[in-house]
The first five atom37 places (N, CA, C, CB, O) and aatype in JSON, in Angstrom:
{
  "aatype": [20, 20, 20, 20, 20, 20, 20, 20, 20, 20, 20, 20, 20, 20, 20, 20, 20, 20, 20, 20, 20, 20, 20, 20, 20, 20, 20, 20, 20, 20, 20, 20, 20, 20, 20, 20, 20, 20, 20, 20, 20, 20, 20, 20, 20, 20, 20, 20, 20, 20, 20, 20, 20, 20, 20, 20, 20, 20, 20, 20, 20, 20, 20, 20, 20, 20, 20, 20, 20, 20, 20, 20, 20, 20, 20, 20, 20, 20, 20, 20, 20, 20, 20, 20, 20, 20, 20, 20, 20, 20, 20, 20, 20, 20, 20, 20, 20, 20, 20, 20, 20, 20, 20, 20, 20, 20, 20, 20, 20, 20, 20, 20, 20, 20, 20, 20, 20, 20, 20],
  "atom_mask": [
    [1, 1, 1, 1, 1],
    [1, 1, 1, 1, 1],
    [1, 1, 1, 1, 1],
    [1, 1, 1, 1, 1],
    [1, 1, 1, 1, 1],
    [1, 1, 1, 1, 1],
    [1, 1, 1, 1, 1],
    [1, 1, 1, 1, 1],
    [1, 1, 1, 1, 1],
    [1, 1, 1, 1, 1],
    [1, 1, 1, 1, 1],
    [1, 1, 1, 1, 1],
    [1, 1, 1, 1, 1],
    [1, 1, 1, 1, 1],
    [1, 1, 1, 1, 1],
    [1, 1, 1, 1, 1],
    [1, 1, 1, 1, 1],
    [1, 1, 1, 1, 1],
    [1, 1, 1, 1, 1],
    [1, 1, 1, 1, 1],
    [1, 1, 1, 1, 1],
    [1, 1, 1, 1, 1],
    [1, 1, 1, 1, 1],
    [1, 1, 1, 1, 1],
    [1, 1, 1, 1, 1],
    [1, 1, 1, 1, 1],
    [1, 1, 1, 1, 1],
    [1, 1, 1, 1, 1],
    [1, 1, 1, 1, 1],
    [1, 1, 1, 1, 1],
    [1, 1, 1, 1, 1],
    [1, 1, 1, 1, 1],
    [1, 1, 1, 1, 1],
    [1, 1, 1, 1, 1],
    [1, 1, 1, 1, 1],
    [1, 1, 1, 1, 1],
    [1, 1, 1, 1, 1],
    [1, 1, 1, 1, 1],
    [1, 1, 1, 1, 1],
    [1, 1, 1, 1, 1],
    [1, 1, 1, 1, 1],
    [1, 1, 1, 1, 1],
    [1, 1, 1, 1, 1],
    [1, 1, 1, 1, 1],
    [1, 1, 1, 1, 1],
    [1, 1, 1, 1, 1],
    [1, 1, 1, 1, 1],
    [1, 1, 1, 1, 1],
    [1, 1, 1, 1, 1],
    [1, 1, 1, 1, 1],
    [1, 1, 1, 1, 1],
    [1, 1, 1, 1, 1],
    [1, 1, 1, 1, 1],
    [1, 1, 1, 1, 1],
    [1, 1, 1, 1, 1],
    [1, 1, 1, 1, 1],
    [1, 1, 1, 1, 1],
    [1, 1, 1, 1, 1],
    [1, 1, 1, 1, 1],
    [1, 1, 1, 1, 1],
    [1, 1, 1, 1, 1],
    [1, 1, 1, 1, 1],
    [1, 1, 1, 1, 1],
    [1, 1, 1, 1, 1],
    [1, 1, 1, 1, 1],
    [1, 1, 1, 1, 1],
    [1, 1, 1, 1, 1],
    [1, 1, 1, 1, 1],
    [1, 1, 1, 1, 1],
    [1, 1, 1, 1, 1],
    [1, 1, 1, 1, 1],
    [1, 1, 1, 1, 1],
    [1, 1, 1, 1, 1],
    [1, 1, 1, 1, 1],
    [1, 1, 1, 1, 1],
    [1, 1, 1, 1, 1],
    [1, 1, 1, 1, 1],
    [1, 1, 1, 1, 1],
    [1, 1, 1, 1, 1],
    [1, 1, 1, 1, 1],
    [1, 1, 1, 1, 1],
    [1, 1, 1, 1, 1],
    [1, 1, 1, 1, 1],
    [1, 1, 1, 1, 1],
    [1, 1, 1, 1, 1],
    [1, 1, 1, 1, 1],
    [1, 1, 1, 1, 1],
    [1, 1, 1, 1, 1],
    [1, 1, 1, 1, 1],
    [1, 1, 1, 1, 1],
    [1, 1, 1, 1, 1],
    [1, 1, 1, 1, 1],
    [1, 1, 1, 1, 1],
    [1, 1, 1, 1, 1],
    [1, 1, 1, 1, 1],
    [1, 1, 1, 1, 1],
    [1, 1, 1, 1, 1],
    [1, 1, 1, 1, 1],
    [1, 1, 1, 1, 1],
    [1, 1, 1, 1, 1],
    [1, 1, 1, 1, 1],
    [1, 1, 1, 1, 1],
    [1, 1, 1, 1, 1],
    [1, 1, 1, 1, 1],
    [1, 1, 1, 1, 1],
    [1, 1, 1, 1, 1],
    [1, 1, 1, 1, 1],
    [1, 1, 1, 1, 1],
    [1, 1, 1, 1, 1],
    [1, 1, 1, 1, 1],
    [1, 1, 1, 1, 1],
    [1, 1, 1, 1, 1],
    [1, 1, 1, 1, 1],
    [1, 1, 1, 1, 1],
    [1, 1, 1, 1, 1],
    [1, 1, 1, 1, 1],
    [1, 1, 1, 1, 1],
    [1, 1, 1, 1, 1],
    [1, 1, 1, 1, 1]
  ],
  "atom_positions": [
    [[69.27, 139.96, 165.97], [68.57, 139.22, 164.86], [67.65, 140.14, 164.33], [67.84, 137.93, 165.29], [66.89, 140.95, 164.86]],
    [[67.94, 139.77, 162.85], [67.15, 140.45, 161.61], [65.87, 140.08, 161.37], [67.75, 140.22, 160.36], [65.68, 138.88, 161.19]],
    [[64.79, 140.93, 161.31], [63.57, 140.76, 161.26], [63.35, 140.26, 159.99], [62.89, 141.82, 161.59], [64.01, 140.65, 159.03]],
    [[62.17, 139.15, 159.87], [61.94, 138.23, 158.79], [61.35, 139.33, 157.67], [60.82, 136.9, 159.24], [61.15, 138.82, 156.56]],
    [[61.06, 140.66, 157.77], [60.73, 141.4, 156.87], [61.86, 142.03, 156.4], [59.8, 142.16, 157.23], [61.54, 143.04, 155.78]],
    [[63.15, 141.82, 156.44], [64.19, 142.12, 155.73], [64.76, 141.31, 154.8], [64.97, 142.4, 156.42], [65.64, 141.71, 154.04]],
    [[64.17, 139.81, 154.79], [64.54, 139.14, 153.74], [63.36, 138.84, 152.71], [65.17, 137.96, 154.23], [63.6, 138.23, 151.67]],
    [[62.13, 139.26, 152.99], [60.96, 139.04, 152.33], [60.55, 140.36, 151.65], [59.92, 138.51, 153.28], [60.09, 141.29, 152.31]],
    [[60.72, 140.41, 150.47], [60.3, 141.77, 149.6], [58.84, 141.38, 149.5], [61.13, 142.05, 147.91], [58.37, 140.36, 149.0]],
    [[57.99, 142.76, 150.27], [56.76, 142.92, 149.77], [56.22, 143.61, 148.69], [56.26, 143.26, 150.51], [56.89, 143.63, 147.66]],
    [[55.1, 144.2, 148.72], [54.27, 144.75, 147.34], [54.81, 145.93, 146.86], [52.71, 145.08, 147.55], [54.71, 146.14, 145.65]],
    [[55.51, 146.95, 147.74], [56.03, 148.17, 146.89], [57.57, 147.74, 146.19], [56.2, 149.64, 148.02], [58.09, 148.33, 145.24]],
    [[58.08, 146.71, 146.84], [59.43, 146.41, 146.24], [59.2, 145.55, 145.11], [60.42, 145.73, 147.23], [59.83, 145.68, 144.06]],
    [[58.2, 144.54, 145.33], [58.01, 143.75, 143.9], [57.68, 144.28, 142.65], [57.05, 142.88, 143.98], [57.81, 143.69, 141.58]],
    [[57.26, 145.4, 142.8], [56.82, 146.39, 141.36], [57.91, 146.5, 140.8], [56.21, 147.95, 141.51], [58.01, 146.46, 139.58]],
    [[59.32, 146.73, 141.89], [60.34, 147.35, 141.05], [61.44, 146.38, 140.88], [60.88, 148.67, 141.64], [62.52, 146.78, 140.45]],
    [[61.24, 145.03, 141.2], [61.97, 143.98, 141.5], [62.17, 143.62, 139.9], [61.23, 142.87, 142.56], [61.33, 143.73, 139.01]],
    [[63.57, 143.16, 139.81], [63.86, 142.94, 138.36], [63.75, 141.07, 137.91], [65.62, 143.65, 138.12], [64.24, 140.52, 136.93]],
    [[63.12, 140.59, 138.76], [62.49, 138.94, 138.58], [63.59, 138.35, 137.87], [60.92, 138.7, 137.59], [63.25, 137.44, 137.11]],
    [[65.11, 138.67, 137.91], [66.32, 137.82, 137.25], [66.3, 136.36, 137.87], [67.88, 138.55, 137.58], [66.75, 135.53, 137.08]],
    [[65.88, 135.84, 139.1], [65.74, 134.84, 139.39], [65.01, 134.04, 138.83], [65.6, 134.87, 140.22], [65.18, 132.86, 139.14]],
    [[63.95, 134.39, 137.82], [63.21, 133.41, 137.06], [63.97, 133.25, 135.93], [61.82, 133.76, 136.74], [64.23, 134.18, 135.16]],
    [[64.45, 131.77, 135.77], [65.31, 131.43, 134.41], [64.68, 130.98, 133.32], [66.28, 130.44, 134.59], [63.85, 130.08, 133.42]],
    [[64.91, 131.4, 132.41], [64.48, 131.17, 130.88], [65.47, 129.89, 130.28], [64.77, 132.77, 129.88], [66.69, 129.93, 130.15]],
    [[64.69, 128.89, 130.01], [65.24, 127.74, 129.46], [64.64, 127.77, 127.95], [64.86, 126.39, 130.35], [63.85, 128.62, 127.55]],
    [[65.25, 126.5, 127.03], [64.82, 126.42, 125.7], [63.32, 125.74, 125.77], [65.91, 125.56, 124.82], [62.48, 125.93, 124.89]],
    [[63.09, 124.89, 127.0], [61.81, 124.36, 127.37], [60.66, 125.03, 127.89], [62.01, 123.56, 128.15], [59.5, 124.66, 127.72]],
    [[61.12, 126.26, 128.68], [60.11, 126.77, 129.48], [60.82, 127.8, 130.52], [59.33, 125.55, 130.2], [61.59, 128.67, 130.13]],
    [[60.47, 127.61, 131.86], [60.85, 128.5, 132.6], [61.0, 127.81, 134.16], [59.87, 129.67, 132.4], [60.15, 127.13, 134.74]],
    [[62.29, 128.18, 134.64], [62.46, 127.46, 135.85], [62.18, 128.53, 137.11], [63.99, 126.78, 135.88], [62.8, 129.6, 137.17]],
    [[61.38, 128.2, 137.91], [61.13, 128.77, 139.09], [61.47, 128.53, 140.36], [60.22, 128.82, 139.14], [60.93, 127.59, 140.94]],
    [[62.71, 129.56, 141.21], [63.0, 128.83, 142.4], [62.05, 129.31, 143.47], [64.46, 128.98, 142.82], [61.55, 130.43, 143.5]],
    [[61.85, 128.28, 144.38], [60.97, 128.8, 145.23], [61.13, 128.22, 146.8], [59.62, 128.52, 144.62], [61.48, 127.07, 147.05]],
    [[60.83, 129.12, 147.71], [61.18, 128.73, 149.2], [59.92, 128.35, 149.74], [61.86, 129.92, 150.11], [59.16, 129.23, 150.12]],
    [[59.59, 127.08, 149.82], [58.4, 126.6, 150.35], [58.17, 126.41, 151.72], [58.16, 125.55, 149.84], [59.04, 125.86, 152.4]],
    [[57.04, 126.8, 152.23], [56.93, 126.54, 153.82], [55.79, 125.9, 154.06], [56.93, 127.77, 154.73], [54.67, 126.4, 153.92]],
    [[56.06, 124.69, 154.46], [54.84, 123.57, 154.44], [54.22, 124.14, 156.02], [55.51, 121.5, 154.38], [54.55, 125.08, 156.74]],
    [[53.25, 123.15, 156.13], [52.4, 123.49, 157.79], [51.7, 125.02, 157.86], [53.75, 123.48, 159.32], [51.3, 125.45, 158.94]],
    [[51.61, 125.68, 156.83], [51.15, 126.96, 157.2], [49.68, 127.07, 157.06], [51.81, 127.98, 156.41], [49.09, 126.21, 156.41]],
    [[48.91, 128.23, 157.7], [47.21, 128.14, 157.75], [46.6, 128.19, 156.09], [46.5, 129.72, 158.76], [45.54, 127.69, 155.72]],
    [[47.52, 128.88, 155.27], [46.79, 129.16, 153.88], [47.92, 128.6, 152.82], [46.4, 130.98, 153.61], [49.13, 128.45, 152.95]],
    [[47.13, 128.38, 151.85], [48.33, 128.16, 150.63], [48.4, 129.62, 149.75], [47.83, 126.67, 149.38], [47.47, 129.99, 149.05]],
    [[49.39, 130.22, 149.88], [49.69, 131.78, 149.33], [51.16, 131.89, 148.68], [49.62, 132.98, 150.69], [52.15, 131.17, 148.8]],
    [[50.94, 133.02, 147.99], [52.44, 133.55, 147.49], [52.37, 134.15, 148.72], [52.77, 134.59, 146.0], [51.3, 134.42, 149.26]],
    [[53.8, 134.43, 149.36], [53.94, 135.02, 150.67], [54.91, 135.99, 150.35], [54.34, 134.06, 151.85], [54.9, 136.95, 151.12]],
    [[55.67, 136.02, 149.52], [56.65, 137.29, 148.92], [57.75, 136.38, 148.19], [57.46, 138.48, 150.31], [57.69, 135.18, 147.91]],
    [[58.85, 137.37, 147.95], [60.04, 137.17, 147.58], [61.26, 137.09, 148.47], [60.17, 137.98, 146.79], [61.86, 138.07, 148.92]],
    [[61.59, 135.59, 148.71], [62.5, 135.49, 149.47], [64.16, 135.83, 149.1], [62.24, 134.32, 149.82], [64.64, 135.38, 148.06]],
    [[64.85, 136.53, 149.88], [66.28, 136.72, 149.72], [66.48, 137.45, 148.11], [67.09, 135.11, 149.9], [67.59, 137.64, 147.61]],
    [[65.46, 137.74, 147.59], [65.49, 138.17, 146.32], [66.12, 137.35, 145.39], [66.01, 139.31, 146.27], [66.76, 137.7, 144.4]],
    [[65.76, 135.71, 145.99], [66.26, 134.67, 144.63], [65.36, 133.42, 144.31], [67.83, 133.95, 144.94], [65.52, 132.52, 143.49]],
    [[64.3, 133.65, 145.28], [63.03, 132.71, 145.3], [61.95, 133.26, 145.61], [63.07, 131.65, 146.14], [61.94, 134.13, 146.49]],
    [[60.54, 132.8, 144.8], [59.42, 132.92, 145.41], [59.27, 132.25, 146.87], [58.52, 132.47, 144.52], [59.9, 131.23, 147.13]],
    [[58.42, 132.83, 147.79], [58.35, 132.23, 148.96], [56.54, 132.04, 148.88], [59.12, 133.23, 150.3], [55.68, 132.91, 148.82]],
    [[56.41, 130.56, 148.9], [55.18, 130.35, 148.99], [54.72, 129.48, 150.05], [54.81, 129.95, 147.9], [55.61, 128.69, 150.37]],
    [[53.64, 129.34, 150.71], [52.96, 128.41, 151.88], [52.28, 127.52, 151.21], [51.97, 129.09, 152.94], [51.8, 127.63, 150.08]],
    [[52.24, 126.57, 151.98], [51.21, 125.34, 151.71], [50.78, 124.98, 153.18], [51.98, 123.88, 150.84], [51.33, 125.45, 154.18]],
    [[49.7, 124.05, 153.19], [49.09, 123.59, 154.25], [49.65, 122.3, 154.39], [47.67, 123.63, 154.16], [49.83, 122.04, 155.58]],
    [[49.98, 121.44, 153.67], [50.28, 119.77, 153.92], [51.51, 119.54, 154.63], [50.43, 118.88, 152.52], [52.27, 120.48, 154.87]],
    [[51.74, 118.51, 154.92], [52.92, 118.25, 155.7], [54.22, 117.86, 154.97], [52.6, 117.23, 156.6], [53.92, 116.94, 154.21]],
    [[55.26, 118.09, 154.89], [56.36, 117.63, 153.95], [56.81, 115.82, 154.17], [57.79, 118.73, 154.33], [57.92, 115.36, 154.45]],
    [[55.53, 115.12, 153.92], [56.12, 113.64, 154.19], [55.12, 112.77, 152.67], [55.54, 112.91, 156.33], [54.04, 113.14, 152.21]],
    [[55.78, 111.85, 152.32], [55.33, 111.08, 151.17], [55.17, 112.01, 150.04], [54.04, 110.34, 151.44], [54.23, 111.67, 149.32]],
    [[55.93, 113.31, 149.57], [55.6, 114.16, 148.59], [54.46, 114.93, 148.63], [55.58, 113.56, 147.59], [54.2, 115.56, 147.61]],
    [[53.65, 115.02, 149.66], [52.47, 115.71, 149.78], [52.62, 117.35, 149.38], [51.99, 115.48, 151.25], [52.03, 117.99, 148.49]],
    [[53.61, 117.79, 150.36], [53.83, 119.3, 149.88], [54.18, 119.57, 148.5], [54.91, 119.93, 150.63], [53.84, 120.53, 147.81]],
    [[55.06, 118.38, 148.13], [55.63, 119.06, 146.71], [54.47, 118.74, 145.9], [57.17, 118.41, 145.99], [54.56, 119.24, 144.78]],
    [[53.28, 117.98, 146.14], [52.19, 117.92, 145.29], [51.19, 118.99, 145.3], [51.58, 116.8, 145.53], [50.5, 119.35, 144.35]],
    [[51.21, 119.6, 146.8], [50.3, 120.77, 146.88], [50.87, 121.96, 146.03], [50.1, 121.22, 148.42], [50.21, 122.71, 145.31]],
    [[52.28, 121.99, 146.25], [53.16, 123.2, 145.6], [52.66, 123.13, 144.09], [55.01, 122.96, 145.73], [52.07, 124.15, 143.74]],
    [[52.78, 122.09, 143.08], [52.5, 122.21, 142.17], [51.14, 122.41, 141.51], [53.0, 121.56, 141.94], [50.88, 123.09, 140.51]],
    [[50.34, 121.71, 142.26], [48.76, 121.74, 142.1], [48.71, 123.37, 142.23], [47.72, 120.75, 143.44], [48.32, 123.97, 141.23]],
    [[49.04, 124.05, 143.24], [49.13, 125.38, 143.49], [49.2, 126.34, 142.52], [50.03, 125.55, 144.16], [48.53, 127.3, 142.15]],
    [[50.38, 125.69, 142.19], [51.22, 126.78, 140.91], [50.21, 126.61, 139.51], [53.24, 126.06, 140.38], [49.72, 127.5, 138.82]],
    [[50.14, 125.53, 139.41], [49.32, 125.11, 137.94], [47.92, 125.83, 138.22], [49.06, 123.16, 137.64], [47.55, 126.59, 137.32]],
    [[47.09, 125.71, 139.34], [45.93, 126.27, 139.51], [45.92, 127.83, 139.34], [45.49, 125.85, 140.75], [45.15, 128.44, 138.6]],
    [[47.1, 128.5, 140.28], [47.38, 129.8, 140.08], [47.65, 130.58, 138.8], [48.25, 129.94, 140.74], [47.19, 131.69, 138.53]],
    [[48.48, 129.83, 138.06], [48.7, 130.03, 136.82], [48.03, 130.0, 135.86], [49.33, 129.56, 136.55], [48.11, 130.8, 134.93]],
    [[47.15, 128.92, 135.95], [46.31, 128.64, 134.84], [46.94, 127.59, 133.77], [45.98, 129.98, 134.17], [46.61, 127.62, 132.58]],
    [[47.79, 126.76, 134.24], [48.97, 126.19, 133.47], [48.37, 124.44, 133.78], [50.86, 126.75, 134.27], [48.17, 124.04, 134.93]],
    [[48.18, 123.7, 132.74], [47.8, 122.16, 133.05], [49.01, 121.74, 133.88], [47.61, 121.11, 131.61], [50.12, 122.25, 133.82]],
    [[48.6, 120.62, 134.74], [49.49, 120.2, 135.84], [50.7, 119.49, 134.79], [48.63, 119.03, 137.09], [51.85, 119.4, 135.21]],
    [[50.39, 119.08, 133.65], [51.56, 118.18, 132.97], [52.58, 118.93, 132.47], [51.1, 117.33, 131.8], [53.65, 118.4, 132.19]],
    [[52.37, 120.19, 132.32], [53.46, 121.35, 132.06], [54.13, 121.83, 133.15], [52.91, 122.54, 131.47], [54.9, 122.78, 132.99]],
    [[53.92, 121.2, 134.54], [54.89, 121.74, 135.56], [55.06, 120.44, 136.35], [54.32, 123.1, 136.5], [54.28, 119.53, 136.62]],
    [[56.95, 120.79, 136.78], [57.17, 119.75, 137.61], [58.34, 120.12, 138.51], [57.38, 118.51, 136.84], [58.86, 121.22, 138.34]],
    [[58.72, 119.45, 139.28], [59.78, 119.87, 140.24], [60.87, 119.37, 139.76], [59.62, 119.46, 141.61], [60.98, 118.15, 139.69]],
    [[61.73, 120.07, 139.42], [63.28, 119.75, 138.84], [64.25, 119.37, 139.94], [63.96, 121.11, 138.07], [65.11, 118.5, 139.85]],
    [[63.98, 120.22, 141.11], [65.15, 119.65, 142.38], [64.17, 120.49, 143.5], [67.35, 120.36, 142.26], [63.29, 121.33, 143.36]],
    [[64.82, 119.77, 144.79], [64.51, 120.37, 145.83], [63.36, 119.45, 146.65], [64.11, 121.75, 145.42], [62.79, 119.87, 147.65]],
    [[63.11, 118.2, 146.08], [62.25, 116.96, 146.69], [62.21, 117.09, 148.17], [62.89, 115.45, 146.33], [61.18, 116.85, 148.8]],
    [[63.15, 117.42, 148.65], [63.2, 116.89, 150.27], [64.04, 118.07, 150.86], [64.06, 115.18, 150.58], [64.8, 117.93, 151.82]],
    [[63.83, 119.3, 150.14], [64.15, 120.59, 150.93], [63.29, 121.72, 150.52], [65.63, 121.02, 150.73], [62.75, 121.74, 149.41]],
    [[63.14, 122.75, 151.48], [62.44, 123.72, 151.25], [62.61, 124.71, 150.07], [62.48, 124.25, 152.26], [61.73, 125.44, 149.62]],
    [[64.06, 124.61, 149.56], [64.31, 125.2, 148.51], [64.3, 124.35, 147.32], [65.39, 125.83, 148.68], [65.06, 123.38, 147.19]],
    [[63.25, 124.81, 146.25], [63.02, 124.23, 145.28], [63.14, 124.77, 143.79], [62.01, 123.88, 145.58], [63.1, 125.98, 143.55]],
    [[63.27, 123.97, 142.95], [63.36, 124.4, 141.32], [62.1, 124.1, 140.66], [64.54, 123.56, 140.44], [62.11, 122.89, 140.42]],
    [[61.16, 124.56, 140.31], [59.78, 124.51, 139.61], [60.22, 124.48, 138.02], [58.74, 125.95, 140.04], [61.0, 125.36, 137.67]],
    [[59.86, 123.73, 137.25], [59.91, 124.04, 135.7], [58.67, 123.74, 135.16], [60.97, 123.24, 134.89], [57.9, 122.8, 135.32]],
    [[58.63, 125.1, 134.27], [56.96, 125.3, 133.66], [57.68, 125.09, 132.17], [55.88, 127.23, 134.0], [58.56, 125.82, 131.72]],
    [[57.1, 123.89, 131.49], [57.19, 123.81, 130.08], [56.38, 124.95, 129.25], [56.71, 122.45, 129.7], [55.24, 125.26, 129.6]],
    [[56.88, 125.43, 128.37], [55.83, 126.19, 127.22], [56.65, 127.3, 126.77], [54.25, 126.85, 127.86], [57.86, 127.25, 126.94]],
    [[55.98, 128.51, 126.1], [57.0, 129.51, 125.49], [57.43, 130.18, 126.78], [56.36, 130.64, 124.29], [56.71, 130.46, 127.75]],
    [[58.63, 130.37, 126.64], [59.43, 130.86, 127.68], [59.03, 132.55, 128.11], [61.0, 130.67, 127.13], [58.98, 132.89, 129.3]],
    [[58.77, 133.43, 127.08], [58.23, 134.8, 127.05], [57.25, 135.07, 127.67], [57.95, 135.21, 126.01], [57.22, 135.91, 128.57]],
    [[56.21, 134.33, 127.24], [54.91, 134.28, 127.41], [54.82, 133.81, 128.91], [54.21, 133.36, 126.34], [54.09, 134.48, 129.63]],
    [[55.41, 132.88, 129.38], [55.39, 132.24, 130.82], [55.99, 133.14, 131.84], [56.19, 130.87, 130.86], [55.63, 133.13, 133.02]],
    [[56.96, 133.96, 131.34], [57.71, 134.69, 132.35], [56.87, 135.82, 132.57], [59.17, 135.08, 131.95], [56.64, 136.23, 133.71]],
    [[56.27, 136.5, 131.24], [55.36, 137.6, 131.67], [54.36, 137.26, 132.67], [54.65, 138.13, 130.54], [54.06, 137.9, 133.68]],
    [[53.79, 135.86, 132.14], [52.43, 135.64, 133.05], [52.76, 135.44, 134.48], [51.57, 134.32, 132.59], [51.88, 135.69, 135.3]],
    [[53.96, 135.0, 134.9], [54.35, 134.61, 136.33], [54.74, 136.07, 137.07], [55.76, 133.44, 136.33], [54.59, 136.21, 138.28]],
    [[55.15, 136.92, 136.36], [55.47, 137.88, 136.68], [54.33, 138.88, 137.43], [56.04, 138.24, 135.62], [54.35, 139.46, 138.51]],
    [[53.31, 138.82, 136.34], [52.14, 139.38, 136.46], [51.28, 138.89, 137.49], [51.58, 139.32, 135.36], [50.49, 139.68, 138.01]],
    [[51.35, 137.46, 137.91], [50.8, 136.9, 138.84], [51.09, 137.11, 140.46], [50.97, 135.79, 138.46], [50.36, 137.04, 141.45]],
    [[52.82, 137.46, 140.23], [53.75, 137.79, 141.49], [53.19, 139.11, 141.89], [55.46, 137.89, 141.17], [52.67, 139.22, 143.0]],
    [[53.26, 140.21, 140.99], [52.73, 141.48, 141.29], [51.1, 141.43, 141.69], [52.99, 142.37, 140.02], [50.73, 142.0, 142.72]],
    [[50.39, 140.9, 141.04], [48.76, 140.89, 141.5], [48.68, 140.17, 142.94], [47.69, 139.94, 140.3], [47.77, 140.36, 143.75]],
    [[49.94, 139.17, 143.16], [49.05, 138.31, 144.73], [50.14, 139.04, 145.7], [49.11, 135.92, 144.94], [50.12, 138.62, 146.86]],
    [[51.06, 140.04, 145.4], [51.88, 140.4, 146.49], [51.38, 141.95, 147.16], [53.46, 140.4, 145.89], [51.99, 142.43, 148.12]]
  ]
}
Protein backbone atom coordinates (compact mmCIF):
# COMPACT_ATOMS: atom_id res chain seq x y z
CA UNK A 1 0.00 0.00 0.00
CA UNK A 2 1.42 3.42 -0.96
CA UNK A 3 1.94 5.94 1.80
CA UNK A 4 -0.27 9.01 1.91
CA UNK A 5 2.84 11.10 1.32
CA UNK A 6 3.14 9.71 -2.21
CA UNK A 7 -0.09 11.45 -3.23
CA UNK A 8 0.28 14.60 -1.15
CA UNK A 9 2.68 17.27 -2.37
CA UNK A 10 4.43 19.04 0.47
CA UNK A 11 6.37 22.30 0.85
CA UNK A 12 9.46 21.66 -1.28
CA UNK A 13 7.50 20.30 -4.22
CA UNK A 14 4.76 22.98 -4.09
CA UNK A 15 7.30 25.70 -4.82
CA UNK A 16 8.06 23.99 -8.16
CA UNK A 17 4.48 22.96 -8.93
CA UNK A 18 2.89 24.54 -12.01
CA UNK A 19 -0.59 24.98 -10.45
CA UNK A 20 -2.25 24.11 -13.77
CA UNK A 21 -5.17 22.63 -11.83
CA UNK A 22 -6.30 26.21 -11.07
CA UNK A 23 -8.64 26.96 -13.98
CA UNK A 24 -9.18 30.49 -15.28
CA UNK A 25 -12.62 31.51 -16.51
CA UNK A 26 -14.16 34.78 -17.71
CA UNK A 27 -15.76 35.19 -14.28
CA UNK A 28 -12.75 34.31 -12.14
CA UNK A 29 -10.98 31.18 -10.94
CA UNK A 30 -12.04 27.56 -10.42
CA UNK A 31 -10.23 25.85 -7.57
CA UNK A 32 -10.52 22.05 -7.26
CA UNK A 33 -10.51 20.94 -3.63
CA UNK A 34 -10.27 17.57 -1.90
CA UNK A 35 -12.00 18.32 1.41
CA UNK A 36 -11.44 16.23 4.52
CA UNK A 37 -14.15 16.76 7.17
CA UNK A 38 -13.88 15.81 10.85
CA UNK A 39 -10.23 16.95 11.12
CA UNK A 40 -8.75 18.48 14.24
CA UNK A 41 -7.86 21.74 12.45
CA UNK A 42 -9.01 23.85 9.53
CA UNK A 43 -6.01 24.04 7.25
CA UNK A 44 -4.51 23.69 3.81
CA UNK A 45 -2.88 20.26 4.02
CA UNK A 46 -1.25 19.99 0.61
CA UNK A 47 -1.88 19.32 -3.05
CA UNK A 48 -3.79 16.08 -3.61
CA UNK A 49 -2.75 13.92 -6.59
CA UNK A 50 -1.37 17.04 -8.34
CA UNK A 51 -4.96 18.04 -9.19
CA UNK A 52 -6.64 19.48 -6.09
CA UNK A 53 -5.91 21.45 -2.97
CA UNK A 54 -6.30 19.27 0.09
CA UNK A 55 -8.11 21.19 2.79
CA UNK A 56 -9.12 19.89 6.21
CA UNK A 57 -12.12 21.08 8.15
CA UNK A 58 -13.62 20.35 11.53
CA UNK A 59 -17.34 20.21 10.71
CA UNK A 60 -19.34 17.10 9.88
CA UNK A 61 -20.52 16.68 6.29
CA UNK A 62 -24.19 17.01 7.17
CA UNK A 63 -26.74 19.66 6.21
CA UNK A 64 -24.08 21.60 4.27
CA UNK A 65 -22.06 22.42 7.41
CA UNK A 66 -18.74 21.23 5.97
CA UNK A 67 -19.35 23.05 2.68
CA UNK A 68 -20.09 26.31 4.51
CA UNK A 69 -16.98 25.79 6.61
CA UNK A 70 -14.85 25.31 3.48
CA UNK A 71 -16.17 28.47 1.80
CA UNK A 72 -15.80 30.54 4.99
CA UNK A 73 -12.25 29.23 5.48
CA UNK A 74 -11.21 30.06 1.92
CA UNK A 75 -12.85 33.50 2.04
CA UNK A 76 -11.06 34.31 5.30
CA UNK A 77 -7.69 32.92 4.23
CA UNK A 78 -7.73 34.55 0.81
CA UNK A 79 -9.27 37.77 2.17
CA UNK A 80 -12.13 37.55 -0.33
CA UNK A 81 -15.73 38.57 0.46
CA UNK A 82 -17.93 35.50 0.95
CA UNK A 83 -20.23 36.85 -1.75
CA UNK A 84 -17.49 36.22 -4.35
CA UNK A 85 -16.90 32.57 -3.45
CA UNK A 86 -19.23 29.63 -4.07
CA UNK A 87 -19.34 25.87 -4.43
CA UNK A 88 -19.81 25.08 -8.11
CA UNK A 89 -19.87 21.29 -7.72
CA UNK A 90 -19.26 18.54 -5.19
CA UNK A 91 -21.95 19.42 -2.65
CA UNK A 92 -22.07 15.80 -1.42
CA UNK A 93 -18.55 14.72 -2.37
CA UNK A 94 -15.08 15.26 -0.94
CA UNK A 95 -14.03 16.37 -4.43
CA UNK A 96 -15.30 19.92 -4.93
CA UNK A 97 -14.93 22.81 -7.34
CA UNK A 98 -14.89 26.24 -5.71
CA UNK A 99 -15.54 29.28 -7.89
CA UNK A 100 -13.99 32.61 -6.93
CA UNK A 101 -15.32 35.62 -8.80
CA UNK A 102 -13.00 38.46 -9.75
CA UNK A 103 -9.97 39.35 -11.84
CA UNK A 104 -8.56 35.99 -12.93
CA UNK A 105 -4.88 36.96 -13.03
CA UNK A 106 -4.94 38.63 -9.63
CA UNK A 107 -6.89 35.77 -8.07
CA UNK A 108 -4.57 33.10 -9.46
CA UNK A 109 -1.50 34.97 -8.24
CA UNK A 110 -3.02 35.41 -4.76
CA UNK A 111 -4.14 31.77 -4.49
CA UNK A 112 -0.68 30.50 -5.52
CA UNK A 113 0.98 32.85 -3.03
CA UNK A 114 -1.37 31.62 -0.28
CA UNK A 115 -0.61 27.97 -1.15
CA UNK A 116 3.15 28.52 -1.08
CA UNK A 117 3.03 30.38 2.24
CA UNK A 118 0.84 27.78 3.91
CA UNK A 119 2.47 24.54 2.80
